VEXVEX-740107 format. One record per atom (N, C-alpha, C): chain; residue in one letter; residue number from 1; x, y, z; atom name. Coordinates in nm, 4 decimals, decimal comma, always signed. Example, Ala and Ser with C-alpha at 12.3 -4.5 7.8 and 13.67 -1.06 7.14 Angstrom:
% residues 2
[pt 'A' 'A' 1 [+1,3190 -0,5690 +0,7800] 'N'] [pt 'A' 'A' 1 [+1,2300 -0,4500 +0,7800] 'CA'] [pt 'A' 'A' 1 [+1,3200 -0,3300 +0,7800] 'C'] [pt 'A' 'S' 2 [+1,2850 -0,2250 +0,7080] 'N'] [pt 'A' 'S' 2 [+1,3670 -0,1060 +0,7140] 'CA'] [pt 'A' 'S' 2 [+1,2900 +0,0030 +0,7870] 'C'] 
//
This chain:
% residues 96
[pt 'A' 'X' 1 [+0,9714 -2,6923 -1,1340] 'N'] [pt 'A' 'X' 1 [+1,1058 -2,6413 -1,1467] 'CA'] [pt 'A' 'X' 1 [+1,0996 -2,4893 -1,1475] 'C'] [pt 'A' 'X' 2 [+1,1661 -2,4251 -1,0584] 'N'] [pt 'A' 'X' 2 [+1,1728 -2,2793 -1,0559] 'CA'] [pt 'A' 'X' 2 [+1,3178 -2,2365 -1,0667] 'C'] [pt 'A' 'X' 3 [+1,3826 -2,2766 -1,1717] 'N'] [pt 'A' 'X' 3 [+1,5208 -2,2366 -1,1979] 'CA'] [pt 'A' 'X' 3 [+1,5209 -2,1305 -1,3054] 'C'] [pt 'A' 'X' 4 [+1,6218 -2,0459 -1,3035] 'N'] [pt 'A' 'X' 4 [+1,6310 -1,9358 -1,3978] 'CA'] [pt 'A' 'X' 4 [+1,7662 -1,9409 -1,4678] 'C'] [pt 'A' 'X' 5 [+1,7623 -1,9314 -1,6003] 'N'] [pt 'A' 'X' 5 [+1,8853 -1,9223 -1,6792] 'CA'] [pt 'A' 'X' 5 [+1,9253 -1,7760 -1,6874] 'C'] [pt 'A' 'X' 6 [+2,0518 -1,7473 -1,6638] 'N'] [pt 'A' 'X' 6 [+2,1037 -1,6104 -1,6683] 'CA'] [pt 'A' 'X' 6 [+2,1897 -1,5948 -1,7932] 'C'] [pt 'A' 'X' 7 [+2,1627 -1,4882 -1,8691] 'N'] [pt 'A' 'X' 7 [+2,2324 -1,4648 -1,9951] 'CA'] [pt 'A' 'X' 7 [+2,2964 -1,3270 -1,9971] 'C'] [pt 'A' 'X' 8 [+2,3965 -1,3152 -2,0827] 'N'] [pt 'A' 'X' 8 [+2,4615 -1,1870 -2,1067] 'CA'] [pt 'A' 'X' 8 [+2,4124 -1,1348 -2,2414] 'C'] [pt 'A' 'X' 9 [+2,2879 -1,0895 -2,2432] 'N'] [pt 'A' 'X' 9 [+2,2238 -1,0404 -2,3651] 'CA'] [pt 'A' 'X' 9 [+2,1589 -0,9067 -2,3315] 'C'] [pt 'A' 'X' 10 [+2,1641 -0,8090 -2,4222] 'N'] [pt 'A' 'X' 10 [+2,1110 -0,6768 -2,3888] 'CA'] [pt 'A' 'X' 10 [+1,9623 -0,6736 -2,3549] 'C'] [pt 'A' 'X' 11 [+1,8827 -0,7619 -2,4135] 'N'] [pt 'A' 'X' 11 [+1,7388 -0,7628 -2,3864] 'CA'] [pt 'A' 'X' 11 [+1,6939 -0,8798 -2,2998] 'C'] [pt 'A' 'X' 12 [+1,7572 -0,9932 -2,3187] 'N'] [pt 'A' 'X' 12 [+1,7167 -1,1153 -2,2479] 'CA'] [pt 'A' 'X' 12 [+1,8219 -1,1462 -2,1423] 'C'] [pt 'A' 'X' 13 [+1,7958 -1,1051 -2,0208] 'N'] [pt 'A' 'X' 13 [+1,8904 -1,1262 -1,9107] 'CA'] [pt 'A' 'X' 13 [+1,8621 -1,2572 -1,8367] 'C'] [pt 'A' 'X' 14 [+1,7340 -1,2966 -1,8359] 'N'] [pt 'A' 'X' 14 [+1,6934 -1,4196 -1,7668] 'CA'] [pt 'A' 'X' 14 [+1,5886 -1,4922 -1,8509] 'C'] [pt 'A' 'X' 15 [+1,5948 -1,6249 -1,8457] 'N'] [pt 'A' 'X' 15 [+1,4917 -1,7072 -1,9091] 'CA'] [pt 'A' 'X' 15 [+1,4384 -1,8035 -1,8037] 'C'] [pt 'A' 'X' 16 [+1,3066 -1,8008 -1,7876] 'N'] [pt 'A' 'X' 16 [+1,2389 -1,8918 -1,6957] 'CA'] [pt 'A' 'X' 16 [+1,1647 -1,9953 -1,7807] 'C'] [pt 'A' 'X' 17 [+1,1974 -2,1235 -1,7686] 'N'] [pt 'A' 'X' 17 [+1,1257 -2,2244 -1,8467] 'CA'] [pt 'A' 'X' 17 [+0,9886 -2,2537 -1,7851] 'C'] [pt 'A' 'X' 18 [+0,8865 -2,2593 -1,8699] 'N'] [pt 'A' 'X' 18 [+0,7536 -2,2985 -1,8243] 'CA'] [pt 'A' 'X' 18 [+0,7524 -2,4491 -1,7978] 'C'] [pt 'A' 'X' 19 [+0,6487 -2,4953 -1,7302] 'N'] [pt 'A' 'X' 19 [+0,6357 -2,6399 -1,7054] 'CA'] [pt 'A' 'X' 19 [+0,6294 -2,7149 -1,8386] 'C'] [pt 'A' 'X' 20 [+0,5542 -2,6604 -1,9338] 'N'] [pt 'A' 'X' 20 [+0,5428 -2,7224 -2,0661] 'CA'] [pt 'A' 'X' 20 [+0,6801 -2,7321 -2,1337] 'C'] [pt 'A' 'X' 21 [+0,7612 -2,6288 -2,1190] 'N'] [pt 'A' 'X' 21 [+0,8962 -2,6284 -2,1755] 'CA'] [pt 'A' 'X' 21 [+0,9804 -2,7416 -2,1158] 'C'] [pt 'A' 'X' 22 [+0,9715 -2,7597 -1,9861] 'N'] [pt 'A' 'X' 22 [+1,0478 -2,8659 -1,9191] 'CA'] [pt 'A' 'X' 22 [+1,0054 -3,0026 -1,9726] 'C'] [pt 'A' 'X' 23 [+0,8741 -3,0237 -1,9842] 'N'] [pt 'A' 'X' 23 [+0,8228 -3,1522 -2,0338] 'CA'] [pt 'A' 'X' 23 [+0,8715 -3,1777 -2,1760] 'C'] [pt 'A' 'X' 24 [+0,8612 -3,0785 -2,2618] 'N'] [pt 'A' 'X' 24 [+0,9051 -3,0941 -2,4014] 'CA'] [pt 'A' 'X' 24 [+1,0568 -3,1120 -2,4105] 'C'] [pt 'A' 'X' 25 [+1,1328 -3,0418 -2,3297] 'N'] [pt 'A' 'X' 25 [+1,2780 -3,0586 -2,3287] 'CA'] [pt 'A' 'X' 25 [+1,3132 -3,2024 -2,2911] 'C'] [pt 'A' 'X' 26 [+1,2459 -3,2531 -2,1915] 'N'] [pt 'A' 'X' 26 [+1,2708 -3,3908 -2,1459] 'CA'] [pt 'A' 'X' 26 [+1,2413 -3,4909 -2,2577] 'C'] [pt 'A' 'X' 27 [+1,1386 -3,4658 -2,3382] 'N'] [pt 'A' 'X' 27 [+1,1032 -3,5546 -2,4491] 'CA'] [pt 'A' 'X' 27 [+1,2014 -3,5433 -2,5654] 'C'] [pt 'A' 'X' 28 [+1,2502 -3,4228 -2,5902] 'N'] [pt 'A' 'X' 28 [+1,3315 -3,3981 -2,7090] 'CA'] [pt 'A' 'X' 28 [+1,4809 -3,4148 -2,6860] 'C'] [pt 'A' 'X' 29 [+1,5247 -3,4062 -2,5638] 'N'] [pt 'A' 'X' 29 [+1,6658 -3,4234 -2,5329] 'CA'] [pt 'A' 'X' 29 [+1,6783 -3,5107 -2,4086] 'C'] [pt 'A' 'X' 30 [+1,6833 -3,6403 -2,4294] 'N'] [pt 'A' 'X' 30 [+1,6940 -3,7299 -2,3144] 'CA'] [pt 'A' 'X' 30 [+1,8178 -3,6986 -2,2300] 'C'] [pt 'A' 'X' 31 [+1,7987 -3,7010 -2,0997] 'N'] [pt 'A' 'X' 31 [+1,9063 -3,6758 -2,0043] 'CA'] [pt 'A' 'X' 31 [+1,9460 -3,8104 -1,9447] 'C'] [pt 'A' 'X' 32 [+2,0761 -3,8401 -1,9464] 'N'] [pt 'A' 'X' 32 [+2,1256 -3,9703 -1,9021] 'CA'] [pt 'A' 'X' 32 [+2,1021 -4,0002 -1,7546] 'C'] [pt 'A' 'X' 33 [+2,1044 -3,8974 -1,6720] 'N'] [pt 'A' 'X' 33 [+2,0854 -3,9172 -1,5284] 'CA'] [pt 'A' 'X' 33 [+1,9368 -3,9149 -1,4945] 'C'] [pt 'A' 'X' 34 [+1,9009 -3,9810 -1,3874] 'N'] [pt 'A' 'X' 34 [+1,7627 -3,9823 -1,3428] 'CA'] [pt 'A' 'X' 34 [+1,7366 -3,8659 -1,2491] 'C'] [pt 'A' 'X' 35 [+1,6123 -3,8226 -1,2472] 'N'] [pt 'A' 'X' 35 [+1,5709 -3,7207 -1,1517] 'CA'] [pt 'A' 'X' 35 [+1,5516 -3,5844 -1,2122] 'C'] [pt 'A' 'X' 36 [+1,4655 -3,5083 -1,1482] 'N'] [pt 'A' 'X' 36 [+1,4317 -3,3752 -1,1943] 'CA'] [pt 'A' 'X' 36 [+1,5479 -3,2784 -1,1896] 'C'] [pt 'A' 'X' 37 [+1,6377 -3,2967 -1,0943] 'N'] [pt 'A' 'X' 37 [+1,7515 -3,2064 -1,0817] 'CA'] [pt 'A' 'X' 37 [+1,8436 -3,2154 -1,2033] 'C'] [pt 'A' 'X' 38 [+1,8650 -3,3352 -1,2533] 'N'] [pt 'A' 'X' 38 [+1,9496 -3,3536 -1,3713] 'CA'] [pt 'A' 'X' 38 [+1,8868 -3,2888 -1,4939] 'C'] [pt 'A' 'X' 39 [+1,7557 -3,3017 -1,5080] 'N'] [pt 'A' 'X' 39 [+1,6850 -3,2389 -1,6198] 'CA'] [pt 'A' 'X' 39 [+1,6934 -3,0871 -1,6069] 'C'] [pt 'A' 'X' 40 [+1,6705 -3,0343 -1,4869] 'N'] [pt 'A' 'X' 40 [+1,6775 -2,8898 -1,4633] 'CA'] [pt 'A' 'X' 40 [+1,8167 -2,8366 -1,4960] 'C'] [pt 'A' 'X' 41 [+1,9194 -2,9059 -1,4501] 'N'] [pt 'A' 'X' 41 [+2,0572 -2,8630 -1,4782] 'CA'] [pt 'A' 'X' 41 [+2,0838 -2,8595 -1,6286] 'C'] [pt 'A' 'X' 42 [+2,0413 -2,9647 -1,6994] 'N'] [pt 'A' 'X' 42 [+2,0642 -2,9725 -1,8447] 'CA'] [pt 'A' 'X' 42 [+1,9875 -2,8632 -1,9183] 'C'] [pt 'A' 'X' 43 [+1,8641 -2,8372 -1,8777] 'N'] [pt 'A' 'X' 43 [+1,7836 -2,7346 -1,9436] 'CA'] [pt 'A' 'X' 43 [+1,8416 -2,5951 -1,9197] 'C'] [pt 'A' 'X' 44 [+1,8771 -2,5656 -1,7968] 'N'] [pt 'A' 'X' 44 [+1,9340 -2,4337 -1,7661] 'CA'] [pt 'A' 'X' 44 [+2,0652 -2,4144 -1,8419] 'C'] [pt 'A' 'X' 45 [+2,1491 -2,5159 -1,8455] 'N'] [pt 'A' 'X' 45 [+2,2747 -2,5076 -1,9205] 'CA'] [pt 'A' 'X' 45 [+2,2469 -2,4820 -2,0694] 'C'] [pt 'A' 'X' 46 [+2,1507 -2,5537 -2,1256] 'N'] [pt 'A' 'X' 46 [+2,1149 -2,5374 -2,2669] 'CA'] [pt 'A' 'X' 46 [+2,0668 -2,3950 -2,2943] 'C'] [pt 'A' 'X' 47 [+1,9824 -2,3412 -2,2068] 'N'] [pt 'A' 'X' 47 [+1,9322 -2,2046 -2,2246] 'CA'] [pt 'A' 'X' 47 [+2,0439 -2,1017 -2,2094] 'C'] [pt 'A' 'X' 48 [+2,1327 -2,1224 -2,1151] 'N'] [pt 'A' 'X' 48 [+2,2418 -2,0264 -2,0936] 'CA'] [pt 'A' 'X' 48 [+2,3423 -2,0265 -2,2080] 'C'] [pt 'A' 'X' 49 [+2,3522 -2,1366 -2,2808] 'N'] [pt 'A' 'X' 49 [+2,4437 -2,1469 -2,3949] 'CA'] [pt 'A' 'X' 49 [+2,3755 -2,1120 -2,5274] 'C'] [pt 'A' 'X' 50 [+2,2462 -2,0846 -2,5243] 'N'] [pt 'A' 'X' 50 [+2,1695 -2,0607 -2,6469] 'CA'] [pt 'A' 'X' 50 [+2,2035 -1,9262 -2,7109] 'C'] [pt 'A' 'X' 51 [+2,1825 -1,9208 -2,8408] 'N'] [pt 'A' 'X' 51 [+2,1933 -1,7953 -2,9168] 'CA'] [pt 'A' 'X' 51 [+2,0546 -1,7317 -2,9154] 'C'] [pt 'A' 'X' 52 [+2,0454 -1,6085 -2,8706] 'N'] [pt 'A' 'X' 52 [+1,9173 -1,5385 -2,8623] 'CA'] [pt 'A' 'X' 52 [+1,9046 -1,4424 -2,9795] 'C'] [pt 'A' 'X' 53 [+1,7892 -1,4490 -3,0464] 'N'] [pt 'A' 'X' 53 [+1,7676 -1,3693 -3,1665] 'CA'] [pt 'A' 'X' 53 [+1,6184 -1,3431 -3,1843] 'C'] [pt 'A' 'X' 54 [+1,5878 -1,2487 -3,2692] 'N'] [pt 'A' 'X' 54 [+1,4477 -1,2249 -3,3053] 'CA'] [pt 'A' 'X' 54 [+1,4022 -1,3212 -3,4149] 'C'] [pt 'A' 'X' 55 [+1,4957 -1,3966 -3,4720] 'N'] [pt 'A' 'X' 55 [+1,4650 -1,4846 -3,5847] 'CA'] [pt 'A' 'X' 55 [+1,4658 -1,6308 -3,5427] 'C'] [pt 'A' 'X' 56 [+1,3608 -1,7051 -3,5770] 'N'] [pt 'A' 'X' 56 [+1,3585 -1,8484 -3,5473] 'CA'] [pt 'A' 'X' 56 [+1,4426 -1,9254 -3,6487] 'C'] [pt 'A' 'X' 57 [+1,4797 -2,0476 -3,6157] 'N'] [pt 'A' 'X' 57 [+1,5428 -2,1314 -3,7187] 'CA'] [pt 'A' 'X' 57 [+1,4401 -2,1550 -3,8309] 'C'] [pt 'A' 'X' 58 [+1,4864 -2,1790 -3,9509] 'N'] [pt 'A' 'X' 58 [+1,3977 -2,1934 -4,0670] 'CA'] [pt 'A' 'X' 58 [+1,2906 -2,2995 -4,0450] 'C'] [pt 'A' 'X' 59 [+1,3264 -2,4088 -3,9787] 'N'] [pt 'A' 'X' 59 [+1,2297 -2,5166 -3,9586] 'CA'] [pt 'A' 'X' 59 [+1,1227 -2,4814 -3,8553] 'C'] [pt 'A' 'X' 60 [+1,1420 -2,3750 -3,7782] 'N'] [pt 'A' 'X' 60 [+1,0462 -2,3386 -3,6731] 'CA'] [pt 'A' 'X' 60 [+0,9558 -2,2226 -3,7127] 'C'] [pt 'A' 'X' 61 [+0,9657 -2,1748 -3,8370] 'N'] [pt 'A' 'X' 61 [+0,8857 -2,0618 -3,8817] 'CA'] [pt 'A' 'X' 61 [+0,7384 -2,1036 -3,8881] 'C'] [pt 'A' 'X' 62 [+0,6521 -2,0187 -3,8317] 'N'] [pt 'A' 'X' 62 [+0,5079 -2,0433 -3,8369] 'CA'] [pt 'A' 'X' 62 [+0,4366 -1,9092 -3,8414] 'C'] [pt 'A' 'X' 63 [+0,3051 -1,9128 -3,8395] 'N'] [pt 'A' 'X' 63 [+0,2285 -1,7883 -3,8411] 'CA'] [pt 'A' 'X' 63 [+0,2126 -1,7296 -3,7009] 'C'] [pt 'A' 'X' 64 [+0,2639 -1,7973 -3,6012] 'N'] [pt 'A' 'X' 64 [+0,2555 -1,7488 -3,4633] 'CA'] [pt 'A' 'X' 64 [+0,3714 -1,6517 -3,4375] 'C'] [pt 'A' 'X' 65 [+0,3392 -1,5319 -3,3911] 'N'] [pt 'A' 'X' 65 [+0,4419 -1,4320 -3,3644] 'CA'] [pt 'A' 'X' 65 [+0,5103 -1,4606 -3,2307] 'C'] [pt 'A' 'X' 66 [+0,6407 -1,4617 -3,2333] 'N'] [pt 'A' 'X' 66 [+0,7214 -1,4753 -3,1130] 'CA'] [pt 'A' 'X' 66 [+0,8279 -1,3659 -3,1177] 'C'] [pt 'A' 'X' 67 [+0,8375 -1,2882 -3,0107] 'N'] [pt 'A' 'X' 67 [+0,9286 -1,1724 -3,0094] 'CA'] [pt 'A' 'X' 67 [+1,0751 -1,2133 -3,0125] 'C'] [pt 'A' 'X' 68 [+1,1115 -1,3153 -2,9373] 'N'] [pt 'A' 'X' 68 [+1,2518 -1,3584 -2,9289] 'CA'] [pt 'A' 'X' 68 [+1,2580 -1,5113 -2,9282] 'C'] [pt 'A' 'X' 69 [+1,3745 -1,5615 -2,9673] 'N'] [pt 'A' 'X' 69 [+1,4015 -1,7058 -2,9696] 'CA'] [pt 'A' 'X' 69 [+1,5352 -1,7338 -2,9024] 'C'] [pt 'A' 'X' 70 [+1,5428 -1,8437 -2,8326] 'N'] [pt 'A' 'X' 70 [+1,6690 -1,8968 -2,7824] 'CA'] [pt 'A' 'X' 70 [+1,6917 -2,0272 -2,8590] 'C'] [pt 'A' 'X' 71 [+1,8039 -2,0358 -2,9297] 'N'] [pt 'A' 'X' 71 [+1,8318 -2,1530 -3,0134] 'CA'] [pt 'A' 'X' 71 [+1,9633 -2,2155 -2,9685] 'C'] [pt 'A' 'X' 72 [+1,9571 -2,3448 -2,9429] 'N'] [pt 'A' 'X' 72 [+2,0746 -2,4193 -2,9000] 'CA'] [pt 'A' 'X' 72 [+2,0798 -2,5512 -2,9761] 'C'] [pt 'A' 'X' 73 [+2,1736 -2,5618 -3,0696] 'N'] [pt 'A' 'X' 73 [+2,1821 -2,6831 -3,1499] 'CA'] [pt 'A' 'X' 73 [+2,0541 -2,7040 -3,2281] 'C'] [pt 'A' 'X' 74 [+1,9918 -2,8203 -3,2100] 'N'] [pt 'A' 'X' 74 [+1,8669 -2,8521 -3,2798] 'CA'] [pt 'A' 'X' 74 [+1,7439 -2,8218 -3,1956] 'C'] [pt 'A' 'X' 75 [+1,7609 -2,7458 -3,0893] 'N'] [pt 'A' 'X' 75 [+1,6473 -2,7091 -3,0046] 'CA'] [pt 'A' 'X' 75 [+1,6211 -2,5592 -3,0157] 'C'] [pt 'A' 'X' 76 [+1,4929 -2,5232 -3,0191] 'N'] [pt 'A' 'X' 76 [+1,4538 -2,3831 -3,0237] 'CA'] [pt 'A' 'X' 76 [+1,3487 -2,3575 -2,9164] 'C'] [pt 'A' 'X' 77 [+1,3633 -2,2450 -2,8491] 'N'] [pt 'A' 'X' 77 [+1,2742 -2,2071 -2,7406] 'CA'] [pt 'A' 'X' 77 [+1,2108 -2,0720 -2,7733] 'C'] [pt 'A' 'X' 78 [+1,0811 -2,0676 -2,8064] 'N'] [pt 'A' 'X' 78 [+1,0159 -1,9383 -2,8245] 'CA'] [pt 'A' 'X' 78 [+1,0058 -1,8681 -2,6889] 'C'] [pt 'A' 'X' 79 [+1,0350 -1,7390 -2,6884] 'N'] [pt 'A' 'X' 79 [+1,0368 -1,6631 -2,5636] 'CA'] [pt 'A' 'X' 79 [+0,9267 -1,5577 -2,5636] 'C'] [pt 'A' 'X' 80 [+0,8607 -1,5425 -2,4494] 'N'] [pt 'A' 'X' 80 [+0,7594 -1,4388 -2,4309] 'CA'] [pt 'A' 'X' 80 [+0,8039 -1,3453 -2,3204] 'C'] [pt 'A' 'X' 81 [+0,7729 -1,2176 -2,3379] 'N'] [pt 'A' 'X' 81 [+0,8037 -1,1184 -2,2348] 'CA'] [pt 'A' 'X' 81 [+0,7273 -1,1494 -2,1066] 'C'] [pt 'A' 'X' 82 [+0,7863 -1,1120 -1,9959] 'N'] [pt 'A' 'X' 82 [+0,7152 -1,1161 -1,8687] 'CA'] [pt 'A' 'X' 82 [+0,6995 -0,9714 -1,8210] 'C'] [pt 'A' 'X' 83 [+0,6360 -0,9534 -1,7081] 'N'] [pt 'A' 'X' 83 [+0,6176 -0,8176 -1,6564] 'CA'] [pt 'A' 'X' 83 [+0,7442 -0,7633 -1,5907] 'C'] [pt 'A' 'X' 84 [+0,8471 -0,8449 -1,5837] 'N'] [pt 'A' 'X' 84 [+0,9745 -0,8023 -1,5244] 'CA'] [pt 'A' 'X' 84 [+1,0757 -0,7745 -1,6356] 'C'] [pt 'A' 'X' 85 [+1,1277 -0,6522 -1,6462] 'N'] [pt 'A' 'X' 85 [+1,2231 -0,6193 -1,7533] 'CA'] [pt 'A' 'X' 85 [+1,3442 -0,7130 -1,7539] 'C'] [pt 'A' 'X' 86 [+1,3761 -0,7637 -1,8733] 'N'] [pt 'A' 'X' 86 [+1,4907 -0,8524 -1,8885] 'CA'] [pt 'A' 'X' 86 [+1,4604 -0,9993 -1,8641] 'C'] [pt 'A' 'X' 87 [+1,3432 -1,0290 -1,8074] 'N'] [pt 'A' 'X' 87 [+1,3060 -1,1693 -1,7809] 'CA'] [pt 'A' 'X' 87 [+1,2063 -1,2154 -1,8864] 'C'] [pt 'A' 'X' 88 [+1,2363 -1,3301 -1,9464] 'N'] [pt 'A' 'X' 88 [+1,1529 -1,3880 -2,0516] 'CA'] [pt 'A' 'X' 88 [+1,1112 -1,5284 -2,0117] 'C'] [pt 'A' 'X' 89 [+0,9994 -1,5732 -2,0651] 'N'] [pt 'A' 'X' 89 [+0,9453 -1,7066 -2,0399] 'CA'] [pt 'A' 'X' 89 [+0,9653 -1,7942 -2,1630] 'C'] [pt 'A' 'X' 90 [+1,0305 -1,9081 -2,1447] 'N'] [pt 'A' 'X' 90 [+1,0423 -2,0076 -2,2509] 'CA'] [pt 'A' 'X' 90 [+0,9151 -2,0902 -2,2462] 'C'] [pt 'A' 'X' 91 [+0,8306 -2,0760 -2,3483] 'N'] [pt 'A' 'X' 91 [+0,6986 -2,1385 -2,3451] 'CA'] [pt 'A' 'X' 91 [+0,7002 -2,2863 -2,3827] 'C'] [pt 'A' 'X' 92 [+0,7955 -2,3266 -2,4654] 'N'] [pt 'A' 'X' 92 [+0,8048 -2,4660 -2,5064] 'CA'] [pt 'A' 'X' 92 [+0,9464 -2,4936 -2,5568] 'C'] [pt 'A' 'X' 93 [+0,9706 -2,6152 -2,5960] 'N'] [pt 'A' 'X' 93 [+1,0978 -2,6571 -2,6548] 'CA'] [pt 'A' 'X' 93 [+1,0642 -2,7286 -2,7853] 'C'] [pt 'A' 'X' 94 [+1,1151 -2,6746 -2,8954] 'N'] [pt 'A' 'X' 94 [+1,0869 -2,7299 -3,0282] 'CA'] [pt 'A' 'X' 94 [+1,2107 -2,7978 -3,0864] 'C'] [pt 'A' 'X' 95 [+1,1866 -2,8969 -3,1695] 'N'] [pt 'A' 'X' 95 [+1,2944 -2,9660 -3,2415] 'CA'] [pt 'A' 'X' 95 [+1,2442 -2,9978 -3,3812] 'C'] [pt 'A' 'X' 96 [+1,3349 -3,0056 -3,4806] 'N'] [pt 'A' 'X' 96 [+1,2894 -3,0346 -3,6183] 'CA'] [pt 'A' 'X' 96 [+1,2362 -3,1770 -3,6310] 'C'] 
//
């Protein structure tokens, strides 16, 4: 999947989900429709609607440093900088 979520955030303009993120999203938020396109659409929509912050949800706090988080409902996506300004990588999809 090479889809990009576009956001209106001063630091995080785009989020690119990693393959691992897609797999975890599929496990944690079942999509009613079959096929990769339906999963991609649901994931991109979830990322575009997420609240972006430097703070993780309380249940996702760990000793691993993550610069930014995208949080949508009960899902949290740790974000890592990429070499392109404004573009971030969602490394995984977490749920409580």
